[in-house]
C-alpha positions as CSV (number, residue, x, y, z in Angstrom):
1,A,-12.7,-5.4,12.2
2,A,-14.5,-6.2,9.0
3,R,-17.9,-4.5,8.4
4,V,-20.7,-7.0,8.6
5,V,-23.6,-6.8,6.1
6,W,-26.7,-8.9,6.8
7,E,-28.1,-10.9,3.9
8,K,-31.9,-11.2,3.6
9,N,-33.4,-14.3,2.2
10,E,-37.2,-15.0,2.1
11,G,-38.1,-17.6,4.6
12,V,-34.5,-18.2,5.7
13,A,-32.8,-16.7,8.8
14,A,-30.4,-13.9,7.9
15,K,-26.7,-14.7,7.9
16,P,-23.8,-12.3,8.2
17,R,-21.8,-11.5,5.0
18,T,-18.4,-9.8,5.4
19,M,-17.2,-7.1,3.0
20,V,-14.3,-8.1,0.8
21,R,-11.0,-6.1,0.8
22,V,-10.4,-4.6,-2.6
23,S,-6.9,-3.1,-2.1
24,V,-4.6,-3.9,0.8
25,L,-2.3,-1.0,-0.2
26,A,-5.2,1.5,-0.4
27,D,-6.4,0.5,3.0
28,A,-2.8,0.7,4.4
29,L,-2.2,4.2,3.0
30,K,-5.6,5.4,4.2
31,T,-5.0,4.1,7.7
32,M,-1.6,5.9,7.8
33,S,-3.1,9.1,6.5
34,N,-5.9,9.1,9.1
35,A,-3.5,8.3,11.9
36,E,-1.2,11.2,10.8
37,K,-4.2,13.6,10.7
38,R,-5.1,12.6,14.3
39,G,-1.5,13.2,15.4
40,K,-0.7,9.6,16.2
41,R,2.9,8.6,16.6
42,Q,2.3,4.9,15.6
43,V,-0.1,3.1,13.5
44,M,-0.9,-0.6,13.0
45,I,-1.6,-1.8,9.5
46,R,-3.2,-5.1,8.8
47,P,-3.1,-7.3,6.8
48,S,0.5,-7.3,5.8
49,S,1.7,-7.9,2.2
50,K,4.9,-7.8,0.2
51,V,3.6,-4.8,-1.8
52,V,2.8,-2.8,1.4
53,V,6.3,-3.6,2.8
54,K,8.1,-2.5,-0.4
55,F,6.0,0.6,-0.5
56,L,6.8,1.4,3.1
57,Q,10.5,0.9,2.4
58,V,10.3,3.6,-0.4
59,M,8.5,5.9,2.0
60,Q,11.1,5.3,4.7
61,K,14.0,5.9,2.3
62,H,12.5,9.4,1.5
63,G,11.8,10.2,5.1
64,Y,8.0,10.2,5.2
65,I,7.8,7.5,7.9
66,G,10.2,6.2,10.6
67,E,11.0,2.6,11.4
68,F,8.4,-0.1,10.9
69,E,8.1,-3.6,12.3
70,I,6.4,-6.6,10.8
71,V,4.5,-8.7,13.3
72,D,3.8,-12.3,12.5
73,D,0.5,-13.3,14.1
74,R,0.3,-16.6,12.2
75,R,-2.6,-15.1,10.2
76,A,-2.3,-12.3,7.6
77,G,0.3,-10.4,9.6
78,K,0.5,-6.8,10.9
79,I,2.9,-3.9,10.5
80,V,3.5,-1.3,13.2
81,V,4.7,2.0,11.6
82,E,6.4,4.9,13.4
83,L,5.0,8.2,12.0
84,N,7.2,11.3,12.0
85,G,4.7,14.0,11.0
86,R,5.9,14.4,7.5
87,L,3.0,12.7,5.8
88,N,0.3,15.1,4.5
89,K,-1.8,12.9,2.2
90,C,-1.8,9.2,1.1
91,G,-4.0,7.4,-1.3
92,V,-4.2,5.1,-4.3
93,I,-5.1,6.1,-7.9
94,S,-7.4,3.5,-9.4
95,P,-7.5,2.2,-12.1
96,R,-3.9,1.6,-12.6
97,F,-2.2,3.4,-15.5
98,D,0.7,2.0,-17.5
99,I,3.5,4.6,-18.1
100,G,6.6,4.3,-20.1
101,H,9.9,5.6,-19.0
102,D,9.6,8.5,-21.4
103,D,6.2,9.4,-19.9
104,I,7.4,9.8,-16.3
105,E,8.1,13.5,-16.8
106,K,4.4,14.1,-17.8
107,W,3.2,12.3,-14.7
108,I,5.6,14.3,-12.5
109,E,4.1,17.5,-13.8
110,R,0.5,16.2,-13.5
111,L,0.8,14.7,-10.0
112,L,3.4,16.4,-7.9
113,P,2.9,19.8,-6.3
114,S,6.5,20.9,-7.1
115,R,9.6,19.5,-8.7
116,L,11.4,20.1,-5.4
117,F,9.4,17.6,-3.3
118,G,7.2,14.6,-3.7
119,V,7.8,11.1,-5.0
120,I,6.0,8.9,-7.5
121,V,6.3,5.3,-6.7
122,L,6.1,2.8,-9.6
123,T,5.6,-0.9,-9.7
124,T,7.8,-2.1,-12.6
125,S,9.2,-5.3,-13.9
126,A,12.4,-4.4,-11.9
127,G,10.4,-4.0,-8.6
128,I,8.8,-1.1,-6.8
129,M,10.8,2.1,-7.0
130,D,10.5,5.9,-7.0
131,H,10.3,7.9,-10.2
132,E,13.9,9.0,-10.0
133,E,15.2,5.5,-9.8
134,A,12.9,4.4,-12.7
135,R,14.2,7.2,-14.8
136,R,17.8,6.2,-14.1
137,K,17.1,2.6,-14.9
138,K,15.0,3.6,-17.9
139,V,12.0,1.4,-16.9
140,G,8.3,2.2,-16.9
141,G,5.5,0.8,-14.8
142,K,2.2,1.6,-13.3
143,V,1.0,4.5,-11.2
144,R,-0.6,4.9,-7.7
145,E,-1.5,8.0,-5.6
146,G,-0.1,8.8,-2.1
147,P,1.0,11.8,0.3
148,T,2.0,15.1,-1.2
149,T,4.9,13.2,-2.6
150,L,3.7,10.9,-5.3
151,V,4.2,7.2,-5.4
152,V,3.4,5.0,-8.3
153,Q,2.7,1.4,-7.9
154,M,2.2,-1.2,-10.7
155,G,-0.8,0.4,-12.3
156,R,-1.6,2.7,-9.4
157,V,-0.1,6.0,-8.3
158,A,0.6,6.7,-4.6
159,N,1.1,10.3,-3.8
160,L,3.4,11.2,-0.8
161,C,3.7,14.8,0.3
162,S,6.2,16.5,2.6
163,G,4.8,19.2,4.8
164,N,8.2,20.9,5.0
């Protein structure tokens, strides 16, 4: 549930004020990372968004998570994700950084622990994709940080890391 902060006004009864959600993707990645650290097999992410779903598809393609199911609760939606134990760290790099297709190699050296594993996910004009696909299509984008594999999302870098 959202954290409630009480507002104090002189002479007026205090009323609750809820905290705003700054980044849905950052919250989703942190939720998954915390559940993985606790050894959970499933995690529920809410609210759902198109960016989170695309990001999960990239993570699933690289084997960092198992299947996921989108639950329509007639509100903001939920996503139930099957964890497989391959996620070491997930997060978001903020502020977002623009990178050209010729700068992808520099970001790989800077963000990934090794050339052999890890993924950078980029948000580009051609959609959300990993750094290898962006290099093949010769498109740039923005960076985001995630699990010891790195994922870059339009302006943010998500770093995904494999434990194996």
